[in-house]
N, C-alpha and C positions, 0 to 999 in steps of 0.2 A: 504494499500499499504505499503510495506517494503522499506524504504530507506536505502542507503548504510552506513549511520551513525548509524543505529540500532544496539544495543549491540548484537543482534542475529547474525549479519554478522560478527562482530569482534570476536565473540566467536567461529567461526568455525575454526578448526585446519587446518594446511597446511602441506601436505606431498608431497613436490615438486618431481615430477617424473624425473626431470633433462633434459627434452627436450629442445634443443637449439631453438634460434629465427630463423626463415626462412624468405627469401625475398618473399613478396607478388608478386613482379614483375616476379618471376620465373613461374607463372602460367599465360600463355598467355591469357586465357579466362577471366581473371579478370583484370579490369582497375584499375589503381592507380592514384588518383588526388594528386596534389601538393600543395594545399592550406594550409595544416597544416605541410608542409615540415619543418624538423629541420636540424641543421647543421650536425648531425651524421646520419641522414637518418633513425632514429629509427622508424619514423612514418610508414615506409613501411615494417615493420617487425612484425611477431606474432609467437607464438609457432608452431612447426612443426605440431602437432596434430590439432590445430585451423585452419591452413592453409589447411590441408588435408580435414577437414570437409567443409570449405568454397568452396574448389574446388569440392567436391562431390555435394555441394548444387547448384553450378553454372550449373551443368549438368542437374538439374531439372527444371531450368527456361525455359520459352517459347522461341521459336526461336526469335532472334531479340532483346532479353533482356539479359543485362549483369549487374553484380555487379560493382559498382564504390566505391572502398574503400577510405574514407577520411583520416582515421588514424587508426594505430594499436598500436604498443608499444610506451609508453611514459615514459620518466625518472621520477624518484621520485621528483627530483628537479623542473622539470617542472609542475608535478602534484600539488606540494605544492604551486608554484607560482599562478597557476590558481585558486586554492581553495581560496587562500588568496584574490586574486582580486575580486572574485565573492562574498566573504563574506564582503569585503569592500563595494561593490556596494549595498548590502542588508543593511549594517549598515548605510550607507548614507540615506536610505529610512526611517530610524527612529527606526529600530530594534536594541536593544542593549544587550538583554539577551544572554549570551554565548551559552547557550544550544540551545535556538531558532534559533540563527544565524547558529549554525553548522547544524541543521536539515534542515533549509531552503536552505542552500548552497549546502547541499548533494543531493538535488533534481536534481541538474544538473551538480555538480562537486563533484567527490568522495574524501572523506578524503584520504590522501596518504597511510594510513596503510592498507587499504582494496581495494585500486584502482585497477579494472581489467586491465586497460590499462598498469600499472606498471608491471603487471604480464605476459604481452604479450598474455593475454587471451581475450582481447576485440577488437571489430572492430566497427568503426563508418562508416556506409556505406549506400548507396542508390542504386537506379536502373537506368540505362540508357538504351536508345534505340541503334538501330544498327549505328546510326550517332553520338553517343556519347552524345546525349542530355538528361539531367536528366528528368526522368518521373515526373509527377505531384504527389507529396506526401502530398500536403496540407499544406506544411510548409517547411522550409529550415533546413538542417542539422545545429545543433548548433543555432537554432533559438532563444534560451534563450539569447544569446549575443546581439540581436537586439530588445529585448523586445517582442518577438513573442512567449512567453511561453504558450499561449493559445492552440496553435496547436502542441505543442512539445510532449505531451503524445501520445502513441500509439493509445489509444482509444479515442482521442480528439473528442468532438462533433462538428458538424458544418462543417464537411468535404464534399466536393463534391463526388458524386458517383464514379468519376474516381479516386480520391485521395484515397478513401476508398478501392476501389479494388486494387490499386497498394500497399497500405499498407498491405492489407490481403495477396497479393502474397508474399511480403517480409517476413511477419510473418510466413506464411505456409512453405515457402522453408527453412528459417533459423531454424524454430522449428523442422522441419523433419530432419534436420542434427545434432540436439542436442544442439543447441544454445538456450539461455534464453534471453529475452528482459529485459532491465531496463525500466519499464513502463512510466517513465517521459520523456523518449527520444525514439522516434520511431526508430531512426538510430543506436541506441546502442544495440549490441548483444555480448555475451560472452559465453565462454565455459571453464570450469576447474577451475575457480577462486572461491573466498569465496561466492560471491552472487549466482553464479551457483549452488554451493553445497547446500546452503540453500534452493533454490527453488526446486531443484530436490531430496533433502533429501539425498544427498550423505554423506558419513561418514566424508569426509575431502575434501579440495580443492587439486587439483593436480598440480596447478601453484601458486607459490608465486612470489614476486618481482624479476624481471629479470634483 
């Protein structure tokens, strides 16, 4: 598994295409959750091309199922804060080696210099039914914050048949639209960032920090 702290990711060049950020709420078919809302509302924006692909993906979902976006863009300052907090949590568990700390932290929080969210390229999202109730995904979005790391990976073992089917639906729909998953987080999908470029073997990322 390639983590975001891997030198291969950092080594991917960025040739930003200059697309602006767009409001996720401008697409009525996609629901936007407020749990990660920030003062500037950045959480509700992604690059135009990312939103277009998400909108296209939403049309492939079964009737009565919608995307619920938890977070899109994130400032570099907020990203750095979250990385430091998670690194501190790991440090308190007894891990002190700086290299190991960085590697372990990057399993769930990206180093700021390669963070897909900071590029407006990433979406944390799940699926909801027609009543707005989240489908059973076998674990919560951002489950690592509550010690639920076991069920965070997309291919986590021990899931119920229902949760596995729902994850497979999410993966199939997002994958068909060109997104790639960060395998330690079933809810995290991106397009156009450095991690995407590495996975898809693109020559460069098309989105840098926004």
